[in-house]
C-alpha positions as protocol buffer text, in pm:
chain_id: "A"
residue {
  index: 1
  type: MET
  ca { x: 23473 y: 13309 z: 8601 }
}
residue {
  index: 2
  type: LEU
  ca { x: 23192 y: 13246 z: 8354 }
}
residue {
  index: 3
  type: PHE
  ca { x: 22967 y: 13043 z: 8585 }
}
residue {
  index: 4
  type: PRO
  ca { x: 22961 y: 13113 z: 8954 }
}
residue {
  index: 5
  type: ARG
  ca { x: 22999 y: 12814 z: 9183 }
}
residue {
  index: 6
  type: PRO
  ca { x: 22675 y: 12716 z: 9353 }
}
residue {
  index: 7
  type: THR
  ca { x: 22680 y: 12797 z: 9716 }
}
residue {
  index: 8
  type: ARG
  ca { x: 22567 y: 12568 z: 9988 }
}
residue {
  index: 9
  type: VAL
  ca { x: 22272 y: 12793 z: 10055 }
}
residue {
  index: 10
  type: ARG
  ca { x: 22130 y: 12720 z: 9708 }
}
residue {
  index: 11
  type: LEU
  ca { x: 22198 y: 12346 z: 9734 }
}
residue {
  index: 12
  type: ILE
  ca { x: 22006 y: 12298 z: 10057 }
}
residue {
  index: 13
  type: PRO
  ca { x: 21660 y: 12379 z: 9911 }
}
residue {
  index: 14
  type: VAL
  ca { x: 21734 y: 12162 z: 9606 }
}
residue {
  index: 15
  type: LEU
  ca { x: 21840 y: 11867 z: 9824 }
}
residue {
  index: 16
  type: ALA
  ca { x: 21537 y: 11914 z: 10048 }
}
residue {
  index: 17
  type: ALA
  ca { x: 21306 y: 11912 z: 9746 }
}
residue {
  index: 18
  type: LEU
  ca { x: 21468 y: 11593 z: 9617 }
}
residue {
  index: 19
  type: LEU
  ca { x: 21428 y: 11422 z: 9953 }
}
residue {
  index: 20
  type: VAL
  ca { x: 21061 y: 11519 z: 9973 }
}
residue {
  index: 21
  type: ALA
  ca { x: 21000 y: 11390 z: 9620 }
}
residue {
  index: 22
  type: ALA
  ca { x: 21174 y: 11062 z: 9700 }
}
residue {
  index: 23
  type: GLY
  ca { x: 20965 y: 11028 z: 10017 }
}
residue {
  index: 24
  type: LEU
  ca { x: 20645 y: 11080 z: 9822 }
}
residue {
  index: 25
  type: LEU
  ca { x: 20741 y: 10812 z: 9573 }
}
residue {
  index: 26
  type: VAL
  ca { x: 20808 y: 10563 z: 9851 }
}
residue {
  index: 27
  type: ALA
  ca { x: 20487 y: 10653 z: 10036 }
}
residue {
  index: 28
  type: CYS
  ca { x: 20279 y: 10601 z: 9724 }
}
residue {
  index: 29
  type: GLY
  ca { x: 20419 y: 10251 z: 9666 }
}
residue {
  index: 30
  type: GLU
  ca { x: 20128 y: 10031 z: 9772 }
}
residue {
  index: 31
  type: SER
  ca { x: 19765 y: 10088 z: 9851 }
}
residue {
  index: 32
  type: GLU
  ca { x: 19608 y: 9948 z: 10167 }
}
residue {
  index: 33
  type: GLU
  ca { x: 19436 y: 9686 z: 9952 }
}
residue {
  index: 34
  type: GLU
  ca { x: 19765 y: 9578 z: 9794 }
}
residue {
  index: 35
  type: LYS
  ca { x: 19932 y: 9557 z: 10135 }
}
residue {
  index: 36
  type: ALA
  ca { x: 19643 y: 9349 z: 10268 }
}
residue {
  index: 37
  type: GLN
  ca { x: 19653 y: 9123 z: 9963 }
}
residue {
  index: 38
  type: ASN
  ca { x: 20026 y: 9067 z: 10010 }
}
residue {
  index: 39
  type: GLU
  ca { x: 19983 y: 8991 z: 10382 }
}
residue {
  index: 40
  type: VAL
  ca { x: 19699 y: 8747 z: 10310 }
}
residue {
  index: 41
  type: CYS
  ca { x: 19899 y: 8572 z: 10039 }
}
residue {
  index: 42
  type: ASP
  ca { x: 20209 y: 8551 z: 10260 }
}
residue {
  index: 43
  type: ALA
  ca { x: 20003 y: 8401 z: 10542 }
}
residue {
  index: 44
  type: ARG
  ca { x: 19835 y: 8159 z: 10299 }
}
residue {
  index: 45
  type: ALA
  ca { x: 20175 y: 8048 z: 10170 }
}
residue {
  index: 46
  type: ASP
  ca { x: 20299 y: 7992 z: 10524 }
}
residue {
  index: 47
  type: ILE
  ca { x: 19989 y: 7788 z: 10607 }
}
residue {
  index: 48
  type: GLN
  ca { x: 20047 y: 7580 z: 10293 }
}
residue {
  index: 49
  type: ARG
  ca { x: 20407 y: 7514 z: 10394 }
}
residue {
  index: 50
  type: ARG
  ca { x: 20308 y: 7416 z: 10748 }
}
residue {
  index: 51
  type: VAL
  ca { x: 20022 y: 7193 z: 10632 }
}
residue {
  index: 52
  type: ASP
  ca { x: 20265 y: 7020 z: 10396 }
}
residue {
  index: 53
  type: ASP
  ca { x: 20515 y: 6978 z: 10682 }
}
residue {
  index: 54
  type: LEU
  ca { x: 20244 y: 6824 z: 10898 }
}
residue {
  index: 55
  type: ALA
  ca { x: 20133 y: 6592 z: 10620 }
}
residue {
  index: 56
  type: ASP
  ca { x: 20492 y: 6468 z: 10579 }
}
residue {
  index: 57
  type: LEU
  ca { x: 20521 y: 6366 z: 10944 }
}
residue {
  index: 58
  type: THR
  ca { x: 20498 y: 6000 z: 11032 }
}
residue {
  index: 59
  type: ILE
  ca { x: 20445 y: 5824 z: 11363 }
}
residue {
  index: 60
  type: THR
  ca { x: 20818 y: 5764 z: 11389 }
}
residue {
  index: 61
  type: THR
  ca { x: 20928 y: 6116 z: 11290 }
}
residue {
  index: 62
  type: ALA
  ca { x: 20661 y: 6329 z: 11455 }
}
residue {
  index: 63
  type: SER
  ca { x: 20666 y: 6482 z: 11797 }
}
residue {
  index: 64
  type: ILE
  ca { x: 20375 y: 6648 z: 11969 }
}
residue {
  index: 65
  type: GLU
  ca { x: 20589 y: 6962 z: 11991 }
}
residue {
  index: 66
  type: GLN
  ca { x: 20637 y: 6971 z: 11611 }
}
residue {
  index: 67
  type: VAL
  ca { x: 20266 y: 6927 z: 11555 }
}
residue {
  index: 68
  type: THR
  ca { x: 20157 y: 7186 z: 11810 }
}
residue {
  index: 69
  type: ASP
  ca { x: 20419 y: 7439 z: 11694 }
}
residue {
  index: 70
  type: ASN
  ca { x: 20290 y: 7411 z: 11337 }
}
residue {
  index: 71
  type: LEU
  ca { x: 19926 y: 7429 z: 11448 }
}
residue {
  index: 72
  type: GLU
  ca { x: 19999 y: 7741 z: 11656 }
}
residue {
  index: 73
  type: ALA
  ca { x: 20179 y: 7905 z: 11364 }
}
residue {
  index: 74
  type: ILE
  ca { x: 19882 y: 7827 z: 11139 }
}
residue {
  index: 75
  type: ARG
  ca { x: 19651 y: 7983 z: 11397 }
}
residue {
  index: 76
  type: ASP
  ca { x: 19870 y: 8295 z: 11396 }
}
residue {
  index: 77
  type: ASP
  ca { x: 19855 y: 8307 z: 11015 }
}
residue {
  index: 78
  type: LEU
  ca { x: 19475 y: 8286 z: 11030 }
}
residue {
  index: 79
  type: GLN
  ca { x: 19477 y: 8580 z: 11272 }
}
residue {
  index: 80
  type: THR
  ca { x: 19690 y: 8776 z: 11025 }
}
residue {
  index: 81
  type: ILE
  ca { x: 19443 y: 8696 z: 10749 }
}
residue {
  index: 82
  type: ALA
  ca { x: 19150 y: 8804 z: 10968 }
}
residue {
  index: 83
  type: ALA
  ca { x: 19323 y: 9131 z: 11050 }
}
residue {
  index: 84
  type: GLU
  ca { x: 19394 y: 9212 z: 10685 }
}
residue {
  index: 85
  type: GLN
  ca { x: 19078 y: 9095 z: 10510 }
}
residue {
  index: 86
  type: GLY
  ca { x: 18889 y: 9416 z: 10589 }
}
residue {
  index: 87
  type: ASP
  ca { x: 19116 y: 9606 z: 10347 }
}
residue {
  index: 88
  type: LEU
  ca { x: 19049 y: 9370 z: 10057 }
}
residue {
  index: 89
  type: GLU
  ca { x: 18803 y: 9446 z: 9780 }
}
residue {
  index: 90
  type: PRO
  ca { x: 18456 y: 9302 z: 9862 }
}
residue {
  index: 91
  type: GLU
  ca { x: 18462 y: 8990 z: 9641 }
}
residue {
  index: 92
  type: ARG
  ca { x: 18813 y: 8897 z: 9749 }
}
residue {
  index: 93
  type: ARG
  ca { x: 18724 y: 8963 z: 10115 }
}
residue {
  index: 94
  type: GLN
  ca { x: 18431 y: 8722 z: 10089 }
}
residue {
  index: 95
  type: GLU
  ca { x: 18651 y: 8448 z: 9939 }
}
residue {
  index: 96
  type: VAL
  ca { x: 18911 y: 8494 z: 10212 }
}
residue {
  index: 97
  type: GLU
  ca { x: 18651 y: 8507 z: 10493 }
}
residue {
  index: 98
  type: GLN
  ca { x: 18484 y: 8187 z: 10374 }
}
residue {
  index: 99
  type: ALA
  ca { x: 18816 y: 8005 z: 10336 }
}
residue {
  index: 100
  type: ALA
  ca { x: 18938 y: 8117 z: 10678 }
}
residue {
  index: 101
  type: LYS
  ca { x: 18611 y: 8019 z: 10845 }
}
residue {
  index: 102
  type: ARG
  ca { x: 18606 y: 7673 z: 10691 }
}
residue {
  index: 103
  type: PHE
  ca { x: 18973 y: 7604 z: 10748 }
}
residue {
  index: 104
  type: GLY
  ca { x: 18966 y: 7757 z: 11098 }
}
residue {
  index: 105
  type: SER
  ca { x: 18693 y: 7513 z: 11201 }
}
residue {
  index: 106
  type: GLN
  ca { x: 18899 y: 7221 z: 11077 }
}
residue {
  index: 107
  type: LEU
  ca { x: 19210 y: 7357 z: 11249 }
}
residue {
  index: 108
  type: GLN
  ca { x: 19023 y: 7365 z: 11579 }
}
residue {
  index: 109
  type: ALA
  ca { x: 18898 y: 7008 z: 11529 }
}
residue {
  index: 110
  type: THR
  ca { x: 19250 y: 6895 z: 11439 }
}
residue {
  index: 111
  type: ALA
  ca { x: 19396 y: 7055 z: 11750 }
}
residue {
  index: 112
  type: GLN
  ca { x: 19138 y: 6874 z: 11962 }
}
residue {
  index: 113
  type: ASP
  ca { x: 19216 y: 6544 z: 11789 }
}
residue {
  index: 114
  type: VAL
  ca { x: 19589 y: 6595 z: 11847 }
}
residue {
  index: 115
  type: VAL
  ca { x: 19534 y: 6658 z: 12219 }
}
residue {
  index: 116
  type: SER
  ca { x: 19297 y: 6366 z: 12266 }
}
residue {
  index: 117
  type: GLY
  ca { x: 19502 y: 6144 z: 12036 }
}
residue {
  index: 118
  type: ALA
  ca { x: 19818 y: 6215 z: 12229 }
}
residue {
  index: 119
  type: ALA
  ca { x: 19640 y: 6110 z: 12546 }
}
residue {
  index: 120
  type: SER
  ca { x: 19496 y: 5789 z: 12400 }
}
residue {
  index: 121
  type: GLY
  ca { x: 19816 y: 5588 z: 12380 }
}
residue {
  index: 122
  type: GLU
  ca { x: 19819 y: 5321 z: 12110 }
}
residue {
  index: 123
  type: GLU
  ca { x: 19582 y: 5477 z: 11862 }
}
residue {
  index: 124
  type: ALA
  ca { x: 19741 y: 5819 z: 11897 }
}
residue {
  index: 125
  type: GLY
  ca { x: 19942 y: 5792 z: 11574 }
}
residue {
  index: 126
  type: THR
  ca { x: 19644 y: 5685 z: 11368 }
}
residue {
  index: 127
  type: ARG
  ca { x: 19414 y: 5947 z: 11516 }
}
residue {
  index: 128
  type: VAL
  ca { x: 19662 y: 6231 z: 11480 }
}
residue {
  index: 129
  type: GLY
  ca { x: 19760 y: 6119 z: 11129 }
}
residue {
  index: 130
  type: SER
  ca { x: 19397 y: 6115 z: 11017 }
}
residue {
  index: 131
  type: ALA
  ca { x: 19337 y: 6458 z: 11167 }
}
residue {
  index: 132
  type: LEU
  ca { x: 19641 y: 6605 z: 10988 }
}
residue {
  index: 133
  type: ASP
  ca { x: 19537 y: 6447 z: 10658 }
}
residue {
  index: 134
  type: GLU
  ca { x: 19192 y: 6601 z: 10695 }
}
residue {
  index: 135
  type: LEU
  ca { x: 19350 y: 6938 z: 10776 }
}
residue {
  index: 136
  type: ALA
  ca { x: 19555 y: 6925 z: 10455 }
}
residue {
  index: 137
  type: LYS
  ca { x: 19250 y: 6827 z: 10250 }
}
residue {
  index: 138
  type: THR
  ca { x: 19039 y: 7105 z: 10400 }
}
residue {
  index: 139
  type: PHE
  ca { x: 19313 y: 7360 z: 10336 }
}
residue {
  index: 140
  type: ARG
  ca { x: 19331 y: 7268 z: 9967 }
}
residue {
  index: 141
  type: GLU
  ca { x: 18953 y: 7284 z: 9930 }
}
residue {
  index: 142
  type: ALA
  ca { x: 18900 y: 7600 z: 10135 }
}
residue {
  index: 143
  type: TYR
  ca { x: 19181 y: 7805 z: 9983 }
}
residue {
  index: 144
  type: ALA
  ca { x: 19150 y: 7687 z: 9622 }
}
residue {
  index: 145
  type: PRO
  ca { x: 18941 y: 7994 z: 9528 }
}
residue {
  index: 146
  type: VAL
  ca { x: 19190 y: 8231 z: 9697 }
}
residue {
  index: 147
  type: ASP
  ca { x: 19435 y: 8283 z: 9414 }
}
residue {
  index: 148
  type: CYS
  ca { x: 19767 y: 8436 z: 9507 }
}
residue {
  index: 149
  type: ASP
  ca { x: 19965 y: 8361 z: 9192 }
}
């Protein structure tokens, strides 16, 4: 026999070393800033989708449940953004904070308009529709500087 067969004893340290190296490569994948950026962009995209869904609703197709579900999901996305913005680089953090503050204020006003509009009877559709249009407009303006492309 020219070459002895490797024994299992020799293979174990080699396999262990390969596993450790693979673990290090996976662990080094993303920095905290990159993770935060991805979370912020995912939340922003979800807000955009939900704002678009709300804007597409009409008096005949909308239900209060649809509206409130979307508004609650947007609120959750804003909480995700707030939780992640601390890990962003300073300039990006400032953009995100300003956008979230401006849009969050409009979200709160919209939620109040939806509640009071739903209680007002006849003018409910008009009031809620105007509030949702304003929410969409504010989102576009507030998040325009927050580039995720």
